C-alpha positions in Angstrom: 101.3 102.7 116.2 102.6 104.6 113.8 103.9 104.4 110.1 105.9 107.1 108.9 105.0 108.3 105.2 106.5 109.6 102.3 105.3 112.5 100.4 107.3 113.9 97.9 105.9 116.6 95.6 106.9 116.4 91.7 105.8 118.6 89.1 103.5 117.4 87.0 105.4 117.0 84.0 106.4 113.4 81.8 108.8 111.8 83.2 109.1 113.2 86.9 106.7 110.0 88.1 109.3 107.8 86.5 112.4 109.4 87.8 111.2 109.2 91.4 110.2 105.2 91.1 114.6 105.4 89.5 115.0 106.8 92.8 113.7 104.5 94.8 115.4 101.6 92.6 118.3 103.0 93.0 118.4 102.8 96.4 117.2 99.1 96.9 113.7 100.6 98.7 111.1 98.9 97.9 107.7 101.1 97.4 104.9 99.1 99.4 102.1 101.3 98.3 101.8 104.6 96.6 99.0 106.9 96.5 99.7 110.3 93.9 97.5 112.9 93.6 96.9 115.7 91.6 97.5 119.4 92.4 97.7 121.8 89.2 101.0 122.2 88.4 102.5 119.6 91.3 101.4 116.1 92.0 101.6 113.9 95.7 103.3 110.8 95.6 102.7 109.7 99.3 104.6 105.7 99.4 105.2 104.1 102.4 108.6 102.0 102.8 109.5 99.5 105.1 112.6 101.5 105.7 111.1 105.5 105.5 114.4 106.8 106.6 117.0 105.1 104.1 114.5 106.0 101.5 114.5 109.5 103.3 117.8 110.0 102.7 117.8 109.0 99.4 115.3 111.3 98.1 116.2 114.3 99.6 118.8 115.5 97.7 117.1 115.5 94.2 112.9 115.7 95.5 111.1 117.9 97.7 110.2 115.0 100.2 108.4 115.2 104.3 107.8 112.3 106.0 103.7 112.5 108.7 102.6 110.3 111.1 99.8 107.8 109.5 97.9 105.2 110.7 96.9 102.1 109.9 93.8 100.1 110.5 91.9 97.0 110.0 88.2 97.3 109.8 85.6 94.0 109.2 85.2 93.5 105.7 81.3 94.5 106.2 78.8 97.3 105.2 79.7 100.1 108.1 82.5 98.5 109.2 84.6 102.0 108.4 81.8 103.8 109.1 82.4 102.7 113.3 85.9 102.7 113.3 85.6 106.6 112.1 83.0 107.2 114.2 85.2 106.5 117.5 86.9 110.0 115.8 84.4 111.9 116.0 83.4 113.5 119.8 86.7 114.8 118.7 86.0 117.9 117.4 89.4 118.7 117.2 90.2 115.6 115.0 90.4 116.0 111.2 90.5 113.1 108.4 93.1 114.7 105.5 92.5 111.8 102.9 93.3 108.0 103.2 93.7 104.8 101.2 93.5 101.4 101.1 95.9 98.9 100.5 96.6 95.2 100.9 100.9 94.4 101.7 102.4 91.8 100.3 102.0 89.8 103.5 98.4 89.4 102.5 97.2 92.4 105.1 95.1 94.9 104.4 94.7 98.5 105.8 93.5 101.3 105.2 95.6 104.0 105.9 94.3 107.4 107.5 96.6 110.6 107.9 94.5 113.2 110.7 96.3 116.0 112.3 96.4 114.5 115.7 98.0 111.6 115.2 98.0 111.0 118.8 94.7 111.8 119.5 93.5 109.4 116.7 95.6 106.7 118.2 94.4 106.8 121.6 91.1 106.6 120.5 91.2 104.1 118.2 93.0 101.9 120.6 89.8 102.8 123.1 87.3 101.1 120.4 89.4 98.5 119.9 90.2 99.4 116.3 93.1 96.6 115.2 95.9 99.5 114.6 98.6 97.7 112.1 102.7 98.1 113.1 105.0 98.3 109.9 106.2 94.7 111.1 102.8 93.2 110.3 102.7 94.7 107.3 106.2 95.1 105.8 107.2 91.5 107.4 
């Protein structure tokens, strides 16, 4: 269960984020969650949407945008729960967690989004460890 995430590369200047948000709106695409990080002269806006292809089609002529696979997991709300899930990936020394962020969907599903360099291998290990993986239907309805 992989989700397709959009990453937009935006010049780090006033108004550019607003332009991206307007483009989503004009295309009728609701952004379910977003994460913005600064990277020097640019920012990276990572988003999850219900229809990534529709969003990609609407954005690709105005923005540098790429898609990537991410995993959405649910853990218990308890100390050490995330560490326990991440420990399942540790035996595979080639899996690297590139970044992660959490959010709660409008369906009231809380998930941690993981970007890893080897999503298929990570997915297999998480499934074997009985970590609850969340699909787009559960998140976005």
